[in-house]
Structures are given as C-alpha cells and as structure tokens.
DRENDO-1510 file (C-alpha; in Angstrom, 1 decimal, always signed):
<recs>
REC; n; res; u; v; w
REC; 1; MET; -118.3; +55.7; +148.9 .
REC; 2; LEU; -116.2; +54.2; +152.0 .
REC; 3; LEU; -115.6; +51.1; +150.0 .
REC; 4; LYS; -114.2; +52.9; +147.0 .
REC; 5; LYS; -111.7; +55.0; +149.6 .
REC; 6; ILE; -110.8; +51.8; +150.9 .
REC; 7; ILE; -110.4; +50.0; +147.3 .
REC; 8; PHE; -108.4; +53.3; +146.3 .
REC; 9; ILE; -105.9; +53.3; +148.9 .
REC; 10; PHE; -105.2; +49.6; +148.6 .
REC; 11; CYS; -104.5; +50.2; +144.8 .
REC; 12; ILE; -101.9; +53.1; +145.7 .
REC; 13; PHE; -100.6; +50.8; +148.3 .
REC; 14; ALA; -100.1; +47.7; +145.9 .
REC; 15; SER; -98.9; +50.2; +143.1 .
REC; 16; ASN; -96.3; +51.2; +145.7 .
REC; 17; LEU; -95.0; +47.7; +146.2 .
REC; 18; ALA; -94.9; +46.9; +142.8 .
REC; 19; TYR; -92.2; +49.7; +142.6 .
REC; 20; THR; -90.5; +48.7; +146.0 .
REC; 21; LYS; -86.9; +46.7; +144.8 .
REC; 22; GLU; -85.0; +45.3; +147.4 .
REC; 23; TYR; -81.4; +44.3; +146.0 .
REC; 24; ILE; -79.4; +42.0; +148.5 .
REC; 25; ILE; -75.6; +41.6; +148.6 .
REC; 26; GLY; -74.4; +38.8; +150.4 .
REC; 27; PHE; -71.0; +38.7; +151.3 .
REC; 28; GLY; -67.9; +36.7; +153.3 .
REC; 29; SER; -64.6; +35.4; +153.4 .
REC; 30; CYS; -62.5; +32.6; +154.9 .
REC; 31; ILE; -63.9; +29.3; +153.4 .
REC; 32; ASP; -61.6; +26.3; +153.2 .
REC; 33; GLN; -61.6; +23.7; +150.7 .
REC; 34; ASN; -60.7; +21.2; +153.3 .
REC; 35; TYR; -64.1; +21.8; +155.2 .
REC; 36; SER; -67.5; +21.4; +155.1 .
REC; 37; GLN; -69.8; +24.1; +153.9 .
REC; 38; PRO; -73.4; +24.0; +155.2 .
REC; 39; ILE; -73.4; +27.9; +155.5 .
REC; 40; TRP; -74.4; +27.8; +151.8 .
REC; 41; ALA; -77.8; +26.8; +152.8 .
REC; 42; SER; -78.6; +29.7; +154.7 .
REC; 43; ILE; -77.3; +32.2; +152.2 .
REC; 44; LYS; -78.9; +30.3; +149.3 .
REC; 45; ASP; -82.5; +30.8; +151.6 .
REC; 46; LYS; -81.7; +34.8; +151.6 .
REC; 47; ASN; -82.2; +35.4; +147.8 .
REC; 48; VAL; -79.2; +37.3; +147.5 .
REC; 49; ASP; -78.6; +38.9; +144.1 .
REC; 50; THR; -74.8; +39.5; +144.3 .
REC; 51; PHE; -72.5; +37.4; +146.4 .
REC; 52; MET; -68.8; +39.0; +147.5 .
REC; 53; PHE; -65.8; +36.8; +148.5 .
REC; 54; LEU; -63.6; +39.1; +150.8 .
REC; 55; GLY; -60.5; +37.1; +150.5 .
REC; 56; ASP; -59.1; +33.6; +151.8 .
REC; 57; ASN; -61.3; +32.2; +149.1 .
REC; 58; VAL; -59.0; +29.0; +149.6 .
REC; 59; TYR; -56.6; +27.8; +151.6 .
REC; 60; GLY; -53.6; +27.1; +149.7 .
REC; 61; ASP; -50.6; +29.1; +150.7 .
REC; 62; HIS; -47.2; +27.6; +151.3 .
REC; 63; PRO; -44.2; +29.1; +153.2 .
REC; 64; SER; -41.9; +28.2; +150.2 .
REC; 65; GLY; -44.3; +30.5; +147.9 .
REC; 66; LYS; -44.6; +27.5; +145.5 .
REC; 67; LEU; -48.3; +27.7; +143.9 .
REC; 68; ASP; -48.6; +23.6; +143.5 .
REC; 69; LYS; -50.7; +23.8; +146.7 .
REC; 70; LEU; -52.7; +26.8; +145.4 .
REC; 71; LYS; -53.8; +25.1; +142.0 .
REC; 72; LYS; -55.0; +22.4; +144.0 .
REC; 73; SER; -57.1; +24.2; +146.4 .
REC; 74; TYR; -58.9; +25.7; +143.8 .
REC; 75; LEU; -59.5; +22.5; +142.2 .
REC; 76; SER; -61.1; +21.1; +145.1 .
REC; 77; GLN; -63.1; +24.5; +145.7 .
REC; 78; SER; -64.6; +24.4; +142.3 .
REC; 79; HIS; -66.2; +21.3; +143.5 .
REC; 80; LYS; -67.4; +22.6; +146.9 .
REC; 81; LEU; -69.1; +26.1; +145.9 .
REC; 82; PRO; -72.7; +25.6; +145.2 .
REC; 83; LYS; -73.9; +25.7; +141.7 .
REC; 84; TRP; -76.5; +28.1; +142.5 .
REC; 85; LEU; -73.9; +30.8; +142.9 .
REC; 86; LYS; -73.4; +30.5; +138.9 .
REC; 87; ASN; -76.7; +32.4; +138.5 .
REC; 88; LYS; -75.7; +35.2; +140.7 .
REC; 89; LYS; -73.3; +37.9; +140.2 .
REC; 90; VAL; -70.1; +37.1; +141.9 .
REC; 91; VAL; -67.5; +39.5; +143.3 .
REC; 92; SER; -64.1; +38.4; +144.3 .
REC; 93; ILE; -60.9; +39.9; +145.9 .
REC; 94; TRP; -57.9; +37.5; +147.5 .
REC; 95; ASP; -56.2; +37.9; +150.6 .
REC; 96; ASP; -53.2; +36.1; +151.7 .
REC; 97; HIS; -54.1; +32.1; +151.9 .
REC; 98; ASP; -55.4; +32.6; +148.3 .
REC; 99; TYR; -52.4; +35.0; +147.4 .
REC; 100; GLY; -50.3; +32.0; +148.0 .
REC; 101; ILE; -48.4; +33.2; +150.9 .
REC; 102; ASN; -49.3; +33.4; +154.7 .
REC; 103; ASP; -49.7; +37.5; +155.3 .
REC; 104; GLY; -48.2; +37.9; +152.1 .
REC; 105; GLY; -47.2; +41.4; +150.5 .
REC; 106; GLY; -45.7; +42.9; +147.6 .
REC; 107; ASP; -42.4; +40.9; +147.6 .
REC; 108; PHE; -44.3; +38.0; +147.0 .
REC; 109; LYS; -42.2; +36.2; +144.4 .
REC; 110; ASN; -45.1; +34.3; +142.6 .
REC; 111; LYS; -47.7; +37.1; +142.7 .
REC; 112; ARG; -47.8; +37.7; +138.9 .
REC; 113; GLU; -48.4; +33.9; +138.4 .
REC; 114; SER; -51.0; +33.8; +141.6 .
REC; 115; GLN; -53.1; +36.6; +139.6 .
REC; 116; LYS; -53.4; +34.7; +136.7 .
REC; 117; ILE; -54.6; +31.4; +138.6 .
REC; 118; PHE; -57.0; +33.6; +140.5 .
REC; 119; LEU; -58.4; +35.4; +137.5 .
REC; 120; ASP; -58.6; +31.7; +135.5 .
REC; 121; PHE; -60.2; +30.4; +138.5 .
REC; 122; TRP; -63.1; +33.1; +138.7 .
REC; 123; ASP; -63.1; +33.3; +135.1 .
REC; 124; ILE; -62.8; +37.1; +134.7 .
REC; 125; PRO; -63.2; +37.6; +130.8 .
REC; 126; ASP; -60.4; +38.3; +129.1 .
REC; 127; SER; -61.1; +41.7; +128.2 .
REC; 128; ASP; -61.1; +42.9; +131.9 .
REC; 129; ILE; -58.4; +45.2; +132.9 .
REC; 130; ARG; -56.9; +42.9; +135.6 .
REC; 131; HIS; -55.5; +40.7; +133.3 .
REC; 132; SER; -53.4; +43.6; +131.7 .
REC; 133; ARG; -52.3; +45.4; +134.7 .
REC; 134; ASP; -50.9; +44.6; +138.4 .
REC; 135; GLY; -52.8; +43.8; +141.0 .
REC; 136; LEU; -56.8; +42.8; +141.3 .
REC; 137; TYR; -58.3; +46.0; +142.4 .
REC; 138; PHE; -61.3; +47.2; +140.0 .
REC; 139; ASN; -64.2; +49.5; +140.0 .
REC; 140; GLU; -67.7; +49.1; +138.8 .
REC; 141; LEU; -70.7; +51.3; +138.8 .
REC; 142; ILE; -74.0; +49.5; +139.4 .
REC; 143; ASN; -76.8; +50.8; +138.8 .
REC; 144; ILE; -80.1; +48.9; +140.4 .
REC; 145; ASP; -83.6; +50.6; +139.1 .
REC; 146; GLY; -82.0; +54.2; +139.7 .
REC; 147; PHE; -80.0; +53.3; +143.0 .
REC; 148; LYS; -76.1; +53.9; +142.0 .
REC; 149; ILE; -73.5; +51.4; +143.6 .
REC; 150; ASN; -70.0; +52.5; +143.5 .
REC; 151; LEU; -67.9; +49.3; +143.7 .
REC; 152; VAL; -64.4; +50.0; +144.8 .
REC; 153; VAL; -62.5; +46.8; +145.2 .
REC; 154; LEU; -59.0; +46.9; +146.8 .
REC; 155; ASP; -56.0; +45.0; +146.4 .
REC; 156; THR; -54.3; +44.8; +150.0 .
REC; 157; ARG; -51.5; +42.2; +148.8 .
REC; 158; PHE; -49.7; +43.2; +145.5 .
REC; 159; PHE; -48.5; +46.4; +146.7 .
REC; 160; ARG; -48.0; +46.2; +150.2 .
REC; 161; SER; -44.7; +46.8; +152.3 .
REC; 162; LYS; -43.2; +44.2; +154.5 .
REC; 163; LEU; -44.7; +44.0; +157.9 .
REC; 164; SER; -42.8; +44.5; +161.2 .
REC; 165; SER; -42.1; +41.0; +162.1 .
REC; 166; ASN; -42.1; +37.7; +160.3 .
REC; 167; LYS; -45.4; +36.8; +162.4 .
REC; 168; SER; -47.9; +38.3; +164.4 .
REC; 169; PRO; -48.1; +40.1; +167.3 .
REC; 170; TYR; -47.1; +43.1; +164.5 .
REC; 171; THR; -46.7; +46.5; +165.6 .
REC; 172; PRO; -47.7; +49.7; +163.4 .
REC; 173; THR; -44.9; +51.2; +161.3 .
REC; 174; ASN; -43.7; +54.9; +161.5 .
REC; 175; ASN; -42.2; +54.9; +158.0 .
REC; 176; LEU; -44.1; +57.2; +155.7 .
REC; 177; ASP; -42.7; +55.5; +152.8 .
REC; 178; THR; -44.6; +52.4; +153.3 .
REC; 179; THR; -47.8; +51.0; +151.4 .
REC; 180; ILE; -50.5; +49.2; +151.6 .
REC; 181; LEU; -52.1; +50.0; +148.0 .
REC; 182; GLY; -49.0; +51.7; +146.4 .
REC; 183; ASP; -49.1; +54.7; +144.1 .
REC; 184; VAL; -51.0; +53.6; +141.2 .
REC; 185; GLN; -53.8; +52.3; +143.1 .
REC; 186; TRP; -54.1; +55.1; +145.3 .
REC; 187; SER; -54.2; +57.4; +142.5 .
REC; 188; TRP; -56.8; +55.4; +140.7 .
REC; 189; PHE; -58.8; +55.1; +144.1 .
REC; 190; GLU; -58.8; +58.8; +144.1 .
REC; 191; GLU; -60.1; +59.1; +141.0 .
REC; 192; VAL; -62.9; +56.6; +141.1 .
REC; 193; LEU; -64.2; +58.0; +144.3 .
REC; 194; GLU; -65.3; +61.2; +142.0 .
REC; 195; GLN; -68.3; +59.3; +140.3 .
REC; 196; GLU; -71.8; +60.2; +141.1 .
REC; 197; SER; -73.4; +57.5; +143.3 .
REC; 198; ASP; -76.0; +56.9; +146.2 .
REC; 199; LEU; -73.5; +54.6; +147.9 .
REC; 200; ILE; -69.8; +54.4; +147.9 .
REC; 201; LEU; -69.1; +50.0; +148.9 .
REC; 202; VAL; -65.5; +49.4; +149.7 .
REC; 203; LEU; -64.2; +45.9; +149.6 .
REC; 204; SER; -61.0; +45.2; +151.8 .
REC; 205; SER; -59.7; +42.1; +152.9 .
REC; 206; ILE; -58.1; +43.5; +155.7 .
REC; 207; GLN; -59.9; +45.5; +158.4 .
REC; 208; VAL; -59.8; +49.5; +157.8 .
REC; 209; LEU; -61.0; +50.7; +161.1 .
REC; 210; ALA; -60.0; +48.4; +164.2 .
REC; 211; THR; -56.6; +49.1; +165.8 .
REC; 212; GLU; -56.5; +47.3; +168.9 .
REC; 213; HIS; -55.6; +43.6; +167.9 .
REC; 214; VAL; -52.2; +42.2; +167.1 .
REC; 215; PHE; -52.8; +40.8; +163.4 .
REC; 216; GLU; -53.2; +42.4; +160.2 .
REC; 217; LYS; -55.0; +45.5; +159.6 .
REC; 218; TRP; -54.6; +48.9; +157.9 .
REC; 219; ASP; -53.5; +50.4; +161.2 .
REC; 220; LEU; -50.0; +48.6; +160.9 .
REC; 221; PHE; -49.5; +51.6; +158.4 .
REC; 222; PRO; -51.3; +54.3; +160.2 .
REC; 223; HIS; -50.5; +56.6; +157.6 .
REC; 224; GLU; -52.3; +54.7; +155.1 .
REC; 225; ARG; -55.2; +54.2; +157.4 .
REC; 226; SER; -55.7; +58.0; +158.0 .
REC; 227; ARG; -55.5; +58.5; +154.4 .
REC; 228; ILE; -58.2; +56.1; +153.1 .
REC; 229; ILE; -60.4; +57.1; +156.1 .
REC; 230; LYS; -59.8; +60.9; +155.1 .
REC; 231; LEU; -60.7; +60.0; +151.6 .
REC; 232; LEU; -63.9; +58.8; +152.3 .
REC; 233; ASP; -64.7; +61.2; +154.6 .
REC; 234; SER; -64.2; +63.6; +151.9 .
REC; 235; THR; -66.8; +62.6; +149.8 .
REC; 236; GLN; -70.6; +63.6; +149.9 .
REC; 237; THR; -71.5; +60.2; +149.5 .
REC; 238; LYS; -72.4; +57.7; +152.3 .
REC; 239; SER; -69.7; +54.7; +152.6 .
REC; 240; LEU; -69.8; +51.3; +153.5 .
REC; 241; ILE; -66.6; +49.1; +153.9 .
REC; 242; ILE; -66.9; +45.5; +154.0 .
REC; 243; SER; -64.0; +43.3; +155.0 .
REC; 244; GLY; -62.6; +39.7; +156.0 .
REC; 245; ASP; -59.5; +38.0; +157.3 .
REC; 246; ARG; -60.3; +37.6; +161.0 .
REC; 247; HIS; -62.7; +34.6; +161.6 .
REC; 248; LYS; -64.6; +37.0; +163.6 .
REC; 249; GLY; -67.6; +39.1; +162.6 .
REC; 250; GLY; -68.5; +42.7; +164.0 .
REC; 251; LEU; -69.3; +46.0; +163.1 .
REC; 252; TYR; -67.5; +49.3; +163.3 .
REC; 253; LYS; -68.1; +52.6; +163.0 .
REC; 254; LYS; -66.0; +56.2; +163.2 .
REC; 255; GLU; -68.6; +58.8; +163.0 .
REC; 256; SER; -70.3; +58.4; +159.7 .
REC; 257; LEU; -68.0; +55.7; +158.3 .
REC; 258; VAL; -69.4; +52.0; +158.8 .
REC; 259; GLU; -67.0; +48.9; +158.4 .
REC; 260; LEU; -68.8; +45.3; +158.5 .
REC; 261; THR; -66.2; +42.4; +159.1 .
REC; 262; SER; -67.5; +39.1; +158.1 .
REC; 263; SER; -65.2; +36.1; +158.7 .
REC; 264; SER; -65.4; +33.1; +158.9 .
REC; 265; LEU; -67.9; +31.4; +156.6 .
REC; 266; ASN; -66.5; +27.6; +157.3 .
REC; 267; LYS; -63.7; +27.8; +159.6 .
REC; 268; PRO; -64.1; +29.7; +163.0 .
REC; 269; ILE; -61.0; +30.1; +165.5 .
REC; 270; THR; -59.7; +26.9; +167.1 .
REC; 271; ALA; -61.2; +28.2; +170.5 .
REC; 272; ALA; -64.5; +28.8; +168.9 .
REC; 273; ARG; -64.8; +25.3; +167.8 .
REC; 274; ILE; -63.9; +23.7; +170.7 .
REC; 275; SER; -66.2; +25.9; +172.9 .
REC; 276; LYS; -69.3; +24.4; +171.1 .
REC; 277; THR; -68.1; +20.9; +172.4 .
REC; 278; LEU; -67.9; +21.7; +176.1 .
REC; 279; LYS; -70.6; +22.1; +178.8 .
REC; 280; TYR; -68.1; +24.3; +180.8 .
REC; 281; ILE; -66.1; +26.9; +179.1 .
REC; 282; PRO; -62.4; +27.1; +180.5 .
REC; 283; LYS; -61.0; +30.9; +181.0 .
REC; 284; SER; -58.0; +30.4; +178.7 .
REC; 285; ILE; -60.8; +29.5; +175.8 .
REC; 286; LYS; -63.1; +32.1; +176.8 .
REC; 287; ASP; -60.3; +34.8; +176.8 .
REC; 288; GLN; -59.6; +33.9; +173.0 .
REC; 289; LEU; -63.1; +34.5; +172.4 .
REC; 290; ILE; -63.0; +38.1; +173.7 .
REC; 291; GLU; -61.9; +40.9; +171.5 .
REC; 292; THR; -62.5; +45.0; +172.0 .
REC; 293; ASP; -61.8; +47.8; +170.3 .
REC; 294; LYS; -62.9; +51.6; +170.5 .
REC; 295; LEU; -64.9; +51.4; +167.4 .
REC; 296; LEU; -66.8; +48.2; +167.5 .
REC; 297; THR; -70.3; +48.7; +168.3 .
REC; 298; THR; -71.2; +45.1; +168.7 .
REC; 299; ASP; -69.8; +42.5; +170.6 .
REC; 300; ILE; -67.3; +40.1; +168.4 .
REC; 301; TYR; -68.8; +37.0; +166.8 .
REC; 302; ASN; -66.6; +34.0; +166.7 .
REC; 303; TYR; -68.3; +31.5; +164.8 .
REC; 304; GLU; -69.6; +30.9; +161.4 .
REC; 305; ASN; -71.4; +33.8; +159.8 .
REC; 306; PHE; -71.9; +35.7; +156.6 .
REC; 307; GLY; -73.0; +39.5; +156.1 .
REC; 308; LEU; -75.9; +41.2; +153.8 .
REC; 309; ILE; -76.5; +44.6; +152.7 .
REC; 310; LYS; -80.1; +45.0; +151.9 .
REC; 311; ILE; -80.8; +47.8; +149.5 .
REC; 312; ASN; -84.5; +49.6; +149.3 .
REC; 313; THR; -84.1; +51.2; +146.2 .
REC; 314; GLN; -87.2; +53.4; +146.5 .
REC; 315; SER; -86.4; +54.9; +149.9 .
REC; 316; LYS; -82.5; +54.4; +149.2 .
REC; 317; GLU; -82.2; +53.1; +152.7 .
REC; 318; VAL; -79.2; +50.6; +153.4 .
REC; 319; GLU; -79.3; +48.1; +156.0 .
REC; 320; VAL; -76.3; +45.6; +156.8 .
REC; 321; SER; -76.4; +42.8; +159.1 .
REC; 322; LEU; -74.2; +39.8; +160.1 .
REC; 323; ASN; -75.8; +36.4; +160.1 .
REC; 324; ASP; -75.3; +33.0; +161.8 .
REC; 325; ILE; -74.8; +29.7; +160.3 .
REC; 326; ASN; -78.3; +29.1; +160.1 .
REC; 327; GLY; -79.1; +32.2; +158.8 .
REC; 328; ASP; -80.3; +34.1; +162.3 .
REC; 329; GLN; -79.5; +37.6; +162.4 .
REC; 330; ILE; -76.7; +38.5; +165.0 .
REC; 331; PHE; -77.2; +42.1; +164.6 .
REC; 332; SER; -78.4; +44.9; +162.0 .
REC; 333; SER; -77.7; +48.7; +161.4 .
REC; 334; LYS; -79.1; +50.9; +159.0 .
REC; 335; ILE; -76.7; +53.6; +157.3 .
</recs>
C-alpha cells in the first residue's frame, strides 16, 4: 500500500514537471563588429528561446552622418554573429551607433535610409509595418503556453529632440515641447498597453529609471520620463523594462517598476578593460568603475555581460538576471 502511494505521488510530480514550461529570453547590447565575441558561447549554453538586441548592434556611426561605415559594419557583423541565432526568435532595436551618428536624434538627415539598412540586415519581412512608417517601434503579443507577453519595442532615436549640448556631460531640459518618442509613437504606446497580458516587456535602448549619471537617459527629458513611468504604473499588469547603451549592467527599481540594464556584450569601458590587466588598480581607474543611483539596487557591473528573463509559464513567475562572460550569474531578482 505504501509503495502504491509513493508511485502515485511520483506520477503526480512527474506530470506537473511535464507541464512546467520555462521560457528563456536572452538580451544584451553594445556589440562591436571589430572585437571578438566570446560571450556567445555562454549565451548558447543557456538555451535561450529568444534573443533581444537592445541597440548598438554594430558600431557604424560617423560624425558626417554618411552611412558608408554603417553599411560596412553590418557586413562585417553578419560574419560574426553565431549561426545558431538563426534558429531562435530574434528581436532588435537600434541605438545611436547603429542609427548612424553618435547620440543622434530626430534631426539626423539620413535616418530613413538608415532605417532601411537596419530592416534589411535583420531580415524584417516586407509586410512588417516598420517598412511603411517612420521609426522602428513595434508591438507583438507573444503567447507562451498561455502566458502572454506584451512586447513593446520603443524607438528612442527617430523622433527625439536635440540634447542640451553636442557631447556629454548632458543636462536635463525644462522645455516641455521636447520629446523622446514623438506624438505618434506616444499615442501608439498608450494604445498597445491596453492589451491583456501577464507581463509587459518594454525595450528601450537608453535607460529609463537612472537619473544620476551625465550620459544619455530618459531623464534628460524629465517630463517624458515621468510620462512613461506614470503610464506603466497605471496598468494592472506587471512591467519590466530592459535597456542597454551604458557599457555597464545594473538592476533599478522604482516601487513596482523594474529595469534591468545589460551592456556590453563585448565592449566594456576602457577603465574596465585596463583593470583586468593590472594587479594594482589606481584610484583614477577605480573611480571610473564606480557608479551610484538612488534607484540602483545592485552594484554596477562594468564588464562583459548579458541579461536573462526566465518565465515559468505554470506558476507565472518571472526572474531576471545579469550574467558575466562565462555565463555565471552576477545577480538575479524575481518580479
């Protein structure tokens, strides 16, 4: 009788396991076609179902705004990206270095040609709406065994107003007529958020929550940052923002809103590269590796990294993590 109970319990346990589905999304940003890309081996080992490129997927920008370098960069990158990616779902958005001009915005003269180059490189079907409208923003409702992800991919380049100066340090503007997304994209954003889902996943090439560094971020347009935070807070669905750009990784939280920044896949900041070669790290180098923010809940990570989102479609638990070049977990958090 005892043996039968044990067998029955085991069968129930095995049955539950059979119906438990873990869906894994990998993501990262800032991958230079001129550098080696060893991190792909670690990402492959994670058996990701999807990989999301968060911008600076090539380094092809030029001060002149001409796109010759961008075209060559894409050609080079096409030989560097791993072949196994072709068997995965791939999502991509641009940032400035694959937009065509450093820290560029809506005044970039070649942005429409750059958009076409982007769509061709990522093999976006001709029927996709991104071929027929300005900007690369798009939305997709992904159903994974009944768990629905409302994927919202934002374009923070095509419509963005000018920054406060030609180079960092940048300062926030108090001009309420400036924008990051533009009127049309904002209206679209508000509409797609109304879809029923279990998770809203927002892709932004630049950081949304961080406020204390002097580089590009949503907080350079504080009214736009407040608007996106209020909009996501107003939904009944849990939201997760993933971002790149910074060549640093960290987890940020503002009440229930979570943002994981993952950057860079193969191009950490110079101070980080130098620090790896030194037995003693000078203070001048250490200072460049330190970054704080009132919403940063982890230590900043300065070396090669990639992000993971693990979704248990049975329990509807979502876990995010940052992982190093060897695939070892740096930190994780459940949302």
